[in-house]
A tleap script that builds the chain and sets N, CA, C and O, in Angstrom:
source leaprc.protein.ff14SB
mol = sequence {
  NMET ILE LEU LYS ILE LEU ASN ASP THR GLU
  GLU LYS TYR TYR GLN LYS ILE GLY LYS ASN
  PHE TYR VAL SER ASN SER GLU ASN ASN ILE
  LYS ILE THR VAL ASN SER ASN THR TYR ARG
  VAL ILE THR ALA ASP ARG ILE LYS ASN LYS
  CSER
}
set mol.1.N position { -5.497 -1.460 -7.967 }
set mol.1.CA position { -6.374 -0.067 -7.887 }
set mol.1.C position { -6.682 0.353 -6.577 }
set mol.1.O position { -6.840 1.560 -6.395 }
set mol.2.N position { -6.874 -0.972 -4.977 }
set mol.2.CA position { -7.059 -0.101 -3.934 }
set mol.2.C position { -5.827 0.026 -3.325 }
set mol.2.O position { -5.817 0.955 -2.517 }
set mol.3.N position { -4.586 -0.688 -3.441 }
set mol.3.CA position { -2.811 -0.075 -2.723 }
set mol.3.C position { -2.494 1.132 -3.609 }
set mol.3.O position { -1.390 1.595 -3.320 }
set mol.4.N position { -3.219 1.902 -4.769 }
set mol.4.CA position { -2.604 2.868 -5.083 }
set mol.4.C position { -3.415 4.069 -4.461 }
set mol.4.O position { -3.030 5.185 -4.112 }
set mol.5.N position { -4.707 3.462 -4.433 }
set mol.5.CA position { -5.389 4.820 -3.328 }
set mol.5.C position { -4.925 4.712 -1.903 }
set mol.5.O position { -4.937 5.659 -1.117 }
set mol.6.N position { -4.522 3.518 -1.626 }
set mol.6.CA position { -3.483 3.730 -0.196 }
set mol.6.C position { -2.860 4.328 -0.350 }
set mol.6.O position { -3.124 5.513 -0.145 }
set mol.7.N position { -1.810 4.008 -0.739 }
set mol.7.CA position { -0.469 4.865 -1.431 }
set mol.7.C position { -0.575 6.231 -1.766 }
set mol.7.O position { 0.409 6.913 -1.480 }
set mol.8.N position { -1.544 6.804 -2.310 }
set mol.8.CA position { -1.862 8.447 -2.558 }
set mol.8.C position { -2.388 8.946 -1.558 }
set mol.8.O position { -2.463 10.164 -1.397 }
set mol.9.N position { -2.975 7.813 -0.474 }
set mol.9.CA position { -3.641 8.654 0.164 }
set mol.9.C position { -2.559 9.520 1.324 }
set mol.9.O position { -1.532 9.026 1.791 }
set mol.10.N position { -2.956 10.567 1.555 }
set mol.10.CA position { -2.152 11.221 2.986 }
set mol.10.C position { -1.951 10.877 4.304 }
set mol.10.O position { -2.107 11.941 4.904 }
set mol.11.N position { -1.777 10.293 4.852 }
set mol.11.CA position { -1.478 9.526 6.573 }
set mol.11.C position { -2.696 10.043 7.443 }
set mol.11.O position { -3.364 9.303 8.165 }
set mol.12.N position { -2.943 11.652 7.259 }
set mol.12.CA position { -3.735 12.636 8.441 }
set mol.12.C position { -5.029 11.802 7.328 }
set mol.12.O position { -5.781 11.672 8.293 }
set mol.13.N position { -5.522 11.423 6.627 }
set mol.13.CA position { -6.529 10.364 6.609 }
set mol.13.C position { -6.998 9.133 6.993 }
set mol.13.O position { -8.165 8.757 6.888 }
set mol.14.N position { -5.953 8.430 7.497 }
set mol.14.CA position { -5.792 6.980 8.202 }
set mol.14.C position { -6.324 7.627 9.387 }
set mol.14.O position { -6.207 8.799 9.745 }
set mol.15.N position { -7.188 6.242 10.165 }
set mol.15.CA position { -7.763 6.613 11.724 }
set mol.15.C position { -7.772 5.379 11.687 }
set mol.15.O position { -8.008 4.696 10.690 }
set mol.16.N position { -7.450 4.899 13.047 }
set mol.16.CA position { -7.325 3.672 13.807 }
set mol.16.C position { -8.455 3.803 14.988 }
set mol.16.O position { -8.809 4.702 15.751 }
set mol.17.N position { -8.818 2.521 14.760 }
set mol.17.CA position { -10.070 2.786 15.760 }
set mol.17.C position { -10.669 1.818 16.485 }
set mol.17.O position { -11.848 1.625 16.187 }
set mol.18.N position { -10.115 1.001 17.542 }
set mol.18.CA position { -10.337 -0.376 17.826 }
set mol.18.C position { -9.517 -1.527 17.067 }
set mol.18.O position { -8.326 -1.565 17.375 }
set mol.19.N position { -9.892 -2.340 16.258 }
set mol.19.CA position { -8.921 -2.933 15.331 }
set mol.19.C position { -8.484 -3.330 13.493 }
set mol.19.O position { -7.993 -4.145 12.711 }
set mol.20.N position { -9.270 -1.725 13.712 }
set mol.20.CA position { -9.302 -1.678 12.056 }
set mol.20.C position { -8.989 -0.249 11.667 }
set mol.20.O position { -9.756 0.665 11.969 }
set mol.21.N position { -8.130 -0.099 11.156 }
set mol.21.CA position { -7.970 1.092 10.010 }
set mol.21.C position { -9.086 2.059 9.185 }
set mol.21.O position { -9.730 1.392 8.374 }
set mol.22.N position { -9.417 3.361 9.218 }
set mol.22.CA position { -10.318 3.381 8.218 }
set mol.22.C position { -9.766 4.622 7.182 }
set mol.22.O position { -9.653 5.776 7.594 }
set mol.23.N position { -9.556 4.371 6.288 }
set mol.23.CA position { -8.959 5.208 5.248 }
set mol.23.C position { -10.010 5.532 4.087 }
set mol.23.O position { -10.735 4.950 3.280 }
set mol.24.N position { -9.578 7.060 4.577 }
set mol.24.CA position { -11.112 8.322 3.588 }
set mol.24.C position { -9.872 8.875 2.344 }
set mol.24.O position { -8.674 9.119 2.481 }
set mol.25.N position { -10.702 8.928 1.225 }
set mol.25.CA position { -9.949 9.493 -0.026 }
set mol.25.C position { -10.967 9.909 -0.747 }
set mol.25.O position { -11.722 9.269 -1.478 }
set mol.26.N position { -10.928 11.135 -0.462 }
set mol.26.CA position { -12.655 12.311 -1.160 }
set mol.26.C position { -12.083 12.645 -2.408 }
set mol.26.O position { -12.886 13.288 -3.084 }
set mol.27.N position { -10.816 12.421 -3.064 }
set mol.27.CA position { -10.783 11.940 -4.937 }
set mol.27.C position { -11.111 11.233 -5.140 }
set mol.27.O position { -12.198 11.315 -5.713 }
set mol.28.N position { -10.612 10.013 -4.927 }
set mol.28.CA position { -11.413 8.974 -5.315 }
set mol.28.C position { -12.874 8.808 -4.325 }
set mol.28.O position { -13.145 7.608 -4.379 }
set mol.29.N position { -13.540 9.264 -3.767 }
set mol.29.CA position { -14.847 9.234 -2.985 }
set mol.29.C position { -14.852 7.571 -2.311 }
set mol.29.O position { -15.753 6.780 -2.593 }
set mol.30.N position { -14.166 7.361 -1.767 }
set mol.30.CA position { -14.123 5.595 -1.546 }
set mol.30.C position { -13.238 5.862 0.249 }
set mol.30.O position { -12.266 6.573 0.504 }
set mol.31.N position { -13.814 5.243 0.906 }
set mol.31.CA position { -13.429 4.979 2.085 }
set mol.31.C position { -13.718 3.581 2.207 }
set mol.31.O position { -14.674 2.882 1.871 }
set mol.32.N position { -12.354 3.315 2.923 }
set mol.32.CA position { -11.565 1.609 3.011 }
set mol.32.C position { -11.481 1.603 4.858 }
set mol.32.O position { -11.010 2.363 5.704 }
set mol.33.N position { -12.289 0.174 4.871 }
set mol.33.CA position { -11.579 -0.488 6.283 }
set mol.33.C position { -10.662 -1.712 5.987 }
set mol.33.O position { -11.186 -2.701 5.476 }
set mol.34.N position { -9.571 -1.714 6.220 }
set mol.34.CA position { -8.545 -2.325 7.101 }
set mol.34.C position { -8.402 -3.303 8.245 }
set mol.34.O position { -8.529 -2.572 9.227 }
set mol.35.N position { -8.168 -4.813 8.787 }
set mol.35.CA position { -8.007 -4.987 9.258 }
set mol.35.C position { -6.467 -4.581 10.323 }
set mol.35.O position { -5.452 -4.904 9.707 }
set mol.36.N position { -6.322 -4.289 10.989 }
set mol.36.CA position { -4.961 -3.921 11.714 }
set mol.36.C position { -4.178 -5.076 11.838 }
set mol.36.O position { -2.978 -5.060 11.562 }
set mol.37.N position { -4.884 -6.282 12.313 }
set mol.37.CA position { -3.720 -6.751 12.593 }
set mol.37.C position { -3.535 -7.968 11.682 }
set mol.37.O position { -2.979 -8.985 12.097 }
set mol.38.N position { -4.156 -7.816 10.041 }
set mol.38.CA position { -4.349 -8.709 9.408 }
set mol.38.C position { -4.395 -8.435 7.809 }
set mol.38.O position { -4.795 -9.146 6.887 }
set mol.39.N position { -3.770 -6.982 7.837 }
set mol.39.CA position { -4.203 -6.059 6.919 }
set mol.39.C position { -4.686 -6.118 5.523 }
set mol.39.O position { -4.411 -5.514 4.487 }
set mol.40.N position { -6.078 -7.725 6.101 }
set mol.40.CA position { -6.945 -7.913 4.804 }
set mol.40.C position { -7.899 -6.436 4.660 }
set mol.40.O position { -7.830 -5.716 5.656 }
set mol.41.N position { -8.687 -5.978 3.634 }
set mol.41.CA position { -9.323 -5.176 3.098 }
set mol.41.C position { -10.703 -6.214 3.954 }
set mol.41.O position { -10.825 -7.437 4.023 }
set mol.42.N position { -11.704 -4.931 4.586 }
set mol.42.CA position { -12.626 -5.559 4.748 }
set mol.42.C position { -13.856 -5.205 4.230 }
set mol.42.O position { -14.732 -6.050 4.050 }
set mol.43.N position { -14.098 -3.289 3.810 }
set mol.43.CA position { -14.793 -3.273 3.045 }
set mol.43.C position { -14.244 -1.727 2.085 }
set mol.43.O position { -13.354 -0.962 2.455 }
set mol.44.N position { -14.868 -1.629 1.126 }
set mol.44.CA position { -14.480 -0.698 0.594 }
set mol.44.C position { -15.690 0.245 -0.327 }
set mol.44.O position { -16.027 -0.107 -1.457 }
set mol.45.N position { -16.194 1.332 0.278 }
set mol.45.CA position { -17.248 2.034 0.042 }
set mol.45.C position { -17.115 3.423 -0.233 }
set mol.45.O position { -16.271 4.258 0.094 }
set mol.46.N position { -18.608 3.485 -1.210 }
set mol.46.CA position { -18.222 4.777 -2.095 }
set mol.46.C position { -18.956 5.956 -1.335 }
set mol.46.O position { -20.154 5.986 -1.054 }
set mol.47.N position { -18.099 6.823 -1.084 }
set mol.47.CA position { -18.405 8.049 -0.409 }
set mol.47.C position { -19.162 9.265 -1.043 }
set mol.47.O position { -18.519 10.137 -1.628 }
set mol.48.N position { -20.655 9.334 -0.919 }
set mol.48.CA position { -21.728 9.866 -1.308 }
set mol.48.C position { -21.274 11.548 -1.443 }
set mol.48.O position { -20.885 11.950 -0.346 }
set mol.49.N position { -21.244 12.298 -2.192 }
set mol.49.CA position { -21.074 13.679 -2.486 }
set mol.49.C position { -22.435 14.540 -1.540 }
set mol.49.O position { -23.589 14.134 -1.406 }
set mol.50.N position { -21.888 15.689 -1.042 }
set mol.50.CA position { -22.881 16.306 -0.443 }
set mol.50.C position { -23.501 17.099 -1.152 }
set mol.50.O position { -23.424 18.194 -0.595 }
set mol.51.N position { -24.325 17.208 -2.464 }
set mol.51.CA position { -24.566 18.292 -3.548 }
set mol.51.C position { -26.207 18.688 -3.002 }
set mol.51.O position { -26.860 19.553 -3.587 }
savepdb mol mol.pdb
quit
């Protein structure tokens, strides 16, 4: 599931800060943090809707 979200997310939603990549996908309401050296998923957080 995470791989599908990463593949479906446009590159403009990938952000590299320090040693991590941050990927935001509002369609699936998820933010994924990936280590840029090992490519391991560190966290997968739900994005709360601002309703």
